C-alpha positions in Angstrom: -0.2 0.1 0.2 1.2 3.6 -0.2 -0.2 6.8 -0.6 -2.3 8.9 2.0 -5.7 8.1 3.8 -7.8 11.2 3.0 -10.4 11.9 5.6 -12.4 14.1 4.9 -10.5 15.0 1.9 -7.6 16.3 4.0 -3.8 13.9 3.6 -3.4 12.6 7.9 -1.6 9.8 7.9 0.8 7.7 5.3 0.0 4.4 3.9 3.1 1.9 5.3 3.8 -0.8 3.6 3.3 -4.5 6.4 3.4 -8.2 5.6 0.5 -9.1 3.9 0.6 -12.4 5.7 1.5 -13.8 9.0 1.2 -12.3 13.4 0.0 -8.7 12.5 2.5 -6.0 12.8 2.5 -2.2 11.7 4.5 -0.3 8.8 7.1 0.1 11.8 8.0 -3.5 12.4 5.6 -3.7 15.7 4.4 -6.2 16.8 0.3 -6.4 17.5 -0.3 -8.6 19.6 -3.1 -6.6 21.9 -6.6 -5.8 21.6 -8.5 -4.1 23.5 -12.4 -3.8 23.1 -14.8 -0.9 24.2 -18.2 -3.0 24.4 -20.1 0.6 25.7 -19.8 4.2 25.3 -21.7 4.6 28.9 -20.9 5.3 32.0 -22.3 5.6 35.6 -19.6 8.4 36.3 -18.7 11.6 34.9 -15.0 12.0 36.3 -13.8 15.2 35.3 -10.8 14.1 33.2 -12.5 11.6 31.7 -16.1 12.8 30.4 -18.0 15.8 30.4 -20.8 16.1 32.9 -24.0 16.3 31.3 -22.2 13.4 29.0 -22.4 12.4 26.0 -24.9 11.9 22.5 -25.2 7.7 23.6 -24.5 5.5 20.5 -28.0 3.7 19.8 -28.4 0.6 20.3 -28.1 -0.6 16.8 -25.1 1.0 16.5 -23.6 -1.2 19.1 -21.8 -4.1 17.7 -23.4 -7.5 19.3 -21.2 -9.7 21.5 -21.3 -12.3 18.5 -19.4 -9.9 16.2 -17.2 -8.5 19.0 -16.0 -12.1 19.3 -15.6 -12.6 15.3 -13.5 -9.8 15.3 -11.6 -11.1 17.8 -11.8 -15.1 16.0 -10.3 -13.1 13.1 -7.3 -11.3 14.7 -6.3 -14.2 16.8 -5.6 -15.8 13.5 -2.9 -13.7 12.9 -1.5 -13.3 15.7 -4.0 -11.4 18.4 -3.3 -12.9 21.8 -4.4 -10.4 24.7 -8.0 -8.7 24.8 -9.0 -5.9 27.5 -12.4 -5.3 28.3 -13.3 -1.9 28.5 -15.8 0.8 28.1 -17.3 3.7 29.3 -18.0 1.6 32.0 -17.9 -2.3 30.2 -20.1 -3.7 33.8 -23.3 -1.5 32.8 -24.5 -3.5 29.8 -25.8 -6.7 30.3 -24.5 -9.9 30.5 -21.3 -9.4 30.1 -19.4 -12.7 31.1 -21.1 -13.9 28.6 -18.9 -12.3 26.1 -15.7 -13.4 27.9 -16.7 -17.0 27.4 -17.0 -16.2 23.9 -13.4 -14.3 23.5 -12.3 -17.2 25.9 -13.4 -19.8 23.5 -10.9 -18.5 20.8 -8.1 -21.3 21.3 -5.4 -18.6 20.6 -6.3 -15.7 23.1 -3.7 -16.1 26.3 -5.5 -13.1 28.5 -8.5 -11.8 29.3 -8.4 -8.3 30.8 -11.0 -5.7 32.3 -10.7 -1.6 32.8 -13.8 -1.4 35.5 -14.5 1.7 37.8 -15.7 -0.9 40.4 -18.5 0.4 41.1 -20.6 -2.2 39.7 -17.4 -4.9 40.9 -19.5 -6.3 43.3 -22.2 -7.8 42.2 -20.1 -9.4 38.9 -17.5 -10.6 40.0 -17.4 -14.1 40.9 -19.3 -14.4 37.2 -16.5 -12.6 35.1 -14.0 -14.2 37.0 -15.5 -17.8 36.5 -16.2 -16.9 33.1 -12.6 -16.7 32.3 -10.8 -12.5 34.0 -7.5 -13.3 34.5 -7.3 -9.4 35.7 -9.0 -6.3 36.3 -7.3 -2.3 36.8 -9.6 -0.6 38.8 -9.9 3.0 38.3 -9.0 4.8 42.0 -8.6 8.5 42.0 -8.5 9.2 45.8 -9.1 7.6 49.0 -10.6 9.5 50.7 -14.4 9.3 49.5 -15.7 13.2 49.4 -12.9 13.3 46.8 -14.1 9.9 45.1 -17.8 11.5 44.7 -16.1 15.4 43.8 -14.1 13.4 41.3 -16.8 11.3 39.8 -19.4 14.0 40.0 -21.4 11.0 41.3 -22.6 10.7 45.1 -22.2 8.1 47.1 -19.6 5.8 44.3 -16.5 6.0 46.1 -18.6 3.6 49.4 -19.1 1.3 46.1 -15.5 1.1 44.3 -14.3 0.1 48.0 -17.1 -2.6 47.9 -15.9 -3.7 44.7 -12.2 -3.6 45.1 -12.5 -6.1 48.1 -14.7 -8.6 45.8 -11.6 -8.4 43.3 -9.5 -9.5 45.7 -11.5 -12.5 47.2 -12.9 -13.2 43.7 -9.0 -14.3 43.4 -8.1 -11.3 40.7 -4.2 -11.1 40.3 -2.4 -8.8 39.9 -4.9 -5.7 40.9 -3.8 -3.0 39.6 -5.3 0.3 40.5 -5.6 3.5 38.1 -4.5 6.8 39.4 -5.5 9.8 37.5 -2.9 12.8 39.3 -4.3 16.2 39.2 -2.9 19.7 40.8 -5.4 20.6 43.4 -7.5 17.7 43.1 -5.1 14.7 44.5 -1.5 14.6 44.1 -0.7 15.2 47.6 -2.3 11.7 48.2 0.7 10.0 46.3 2.9 9.3 48.5 -0.5 7.6 50.6 -0.9 6.2 47.6 2.5 4.2 47.0 2.7 3.5 51.2 -0.5 1.2 50.2 1.9 -1.2 48.1 4.6 -1.9 51.2 1.8 -4.3 52.8 -1.3 -4.9 50.2 -0.3 -6.7 46.8 -1.8 -3.9 44.7 -0.2 -2.7 41.8 -0.7 1.3 41.9 -0.2 3.3 38.6 0.1 6.8 38.2 -0.8 8.4 35.2 -1.0 11.9 33.6 -3.6 13.6 32.2 -4.5 13.2 29.1 -6.1 16.3 27.0 -9.6 15.9 25.3 -11.8 18.8 23.4 -13.7 18.7 27.0 -11.5 18.4 30.0 -9.1 20.9 28.5 -8.9 23.2 31.6 -7.9 20.2 33.5 -5.7 19.2 31.2 -3.9 22.7 31.4 -3.8 23.9 34.9 -3.8 20.4 36.7 -0.8 18.4 35.3 1.1 16.1 37.2 4.2 14.9 35.4 5.3 11.6 36.5 8.9 12.9 37.7 7.3 14.9 40.2 4.9 11.8 41.1 7.7 9.6 42.0 9.5 12.9 43.8 6.7 12.4 46.2 6.7 8.2 46.4 10.3 8.8 47.1 9.4 10.7 50.3 7.9 7.5 51.4 11.4 5.6 50.9 13.7 4.5 48.8 12.7 3.0 45.3 14.1 0.1 43.1 13.3 -0.1 39.3 11.2 -3.7 38.6 9.6 -5.5 36.1 5.9 -5.0 37.0 3.0 -7.5 37.4 1.4 -9.4 34.5 -0.3 -7.3 31.7 0.2 -5.6 28.4 0.9 -1.9 29.3 3.1 1.2 29.1 4.0 1.8 32.7 7.1 1.8 33.8 7.0 0.3 37.4 9.6 0.6 41.1 8.8 -1.2 43.9 9.9 0.0 47.9 12.2 -3.1 48.8 10.6 -6.2 50.0 6.8 -4.6 49.4 4.1 -6.9 48.4 2.7 -4.3 46.0 4.7 -2.0 43.0 4.3 1.7 41.6 4.1 1.9 38.4 3.6 5.8 36.2 2.0 6.3 32.4 4.1 9.1 30.7 1.5 10.1 27.9 2.2 13.8 28.2 6.2 13.2 29.2 7.4 10.0 28.3 6.8 9.4 25.6 6.3 5.5 24.9 4.6 4.9 21.7 7.5 3.4 20.1 6.7 0.2 21.7 2.9 0.0 21.5 1.4 -3.6 20.9 -1.9 -2.7 20.3 -5.1 -1.6 18.5 -8.6 -1.2 19.8 -11.9 -1.8 18.5 -14.8 0.8 19.1 -17.9 -0.2 21.1 -19.7 1.1 17.1 -16.7 -1.6 15.7 -14.5 1.2 14.6 -10.7 -0.6 14.5 -8.5 2.3 15.4 -5.0 2.1 15.3 -4.1 4.8 17.9 -6.3 5.7 21.3 -5.8 9.5 19.8 -6.0 10.7 16.4 -8.9 10.3 14.3 -8.0 7.2 12.2 -9.9 4.5 12.1 -11.3 1.5 9.5 -15.0 0.4 9.7 -15.4 -3.4 10.7 -18.9 -3.2 11.6 -20.8 -3.0 8.4 -18.2 -5.0 6.2 -18.8 -7.6 8.5 -22.8 -7.3 8.7 -22.5 -7.9 4.8 -20.6 -10.9 5.5 -17.4 -9.3 3.7 -14.0 -10.5 4.9 -12.1 -8.6 8.1 -8.5 -9.5 7.2 -7.6 -7.0 4.9 -9.8 -4.3 6.6 -7.3 -5.2 9.9 -4.0 -4.7 7.8 -4.7 -1.5 6.1 -5.4 -0.8 9.9 -2.0 -1.8 11.0 -0.8 0.3 7.6 -2.1 2.7 8.7 -1.0 3.2 12.3 0.9 6.2 13.0 4.1 6.4 14.4 3.7 8.1 17.8 0.6 10.4 18.8 0.6 14.6 18.7 -0.7 15.3 21.8 -0.5 19.1 23.4 -1.6 19.5 27.0 -4.5 21.7 27.6 -4.8 22.0 23.1 -6.7 19.6 21.4 -4.5 19.5 19.1 -3.8 15.6 18.1 -7.3 14.4 20.0 -8.6 13.5 16.7 -11.7 15.3 18.3 -12.4 13.4 20.7 -14.2 15.0 23.8 -14.2 11.7 26.2 -11.9 9.4 26.5 -15.2 7.4 27.1 -16.0 7.6 23.4 -12.7 4.9 22.4 -12.4 2.8 25.5 -9.7 4.9 27.1 
């Protein structure tokens, strides 16, 4: 393939040569074996860095991929190298009977790992069923240890109690490792970084601090409340000396550290201050069936409509690999590079 992909008549990305057969690889030689699947664009929270308080125009039911359609995409991609799947949203647990999808994905022989990202509000009632269906690991969003702050950040009173019950249920169900994701924002929760890190000394949690990523509706937070990972780690070191470690099993871009003898780890995810795109091994499937080679930007391939027409998907998947960009082009406090996204919930985060 050659030339430029056109969106609205504007050249946006070069199309690079990719292998026509065999395992998935993009035009920069990066092997792609990990797919993040958004099962819904809806969420039961309205976190200040993720979604506008009034919500968004939701997708219609007929626009959203059925579980059987998602499983078909996974089967095709597994035949060309897909090995790991993460289920996301919005909030994935607001979609009914999610364990049914997990069982379909687990039935694909090549899939080695199935994980879930959740805000944990509904996890207490679903943890055992998800574990029994085949979810290996969970990532839980927790942006404060103080209930009143959690409720303020999520803009949903009472969410804190439900999240803590969900975390406890995840531990009882035997999910391992449990990763706790904290988006750090100046003036909202940055004074809790050391407290979060201290938990890992005693509990086998893997706490990951995440830099704010700009989208159209969080530009104020992005511009005024950004905290770099370097500053976060300086705060963590007030608790004690850190040493680099390999970290828990998973597919993500975090760099991990640990206190000597600690039960868990401290990670940082640095999309803004330290670009890690050269290690990207993933693509994303949105709730409405768009295959995105990058979280940000406007590049995507419609799989839903060809799938419903019974057309082959592998050529479309190869094309998406060919347009996978070398890196994102985010600018702090600006929607430049975000591809017109209003909220991370629109593409699965």
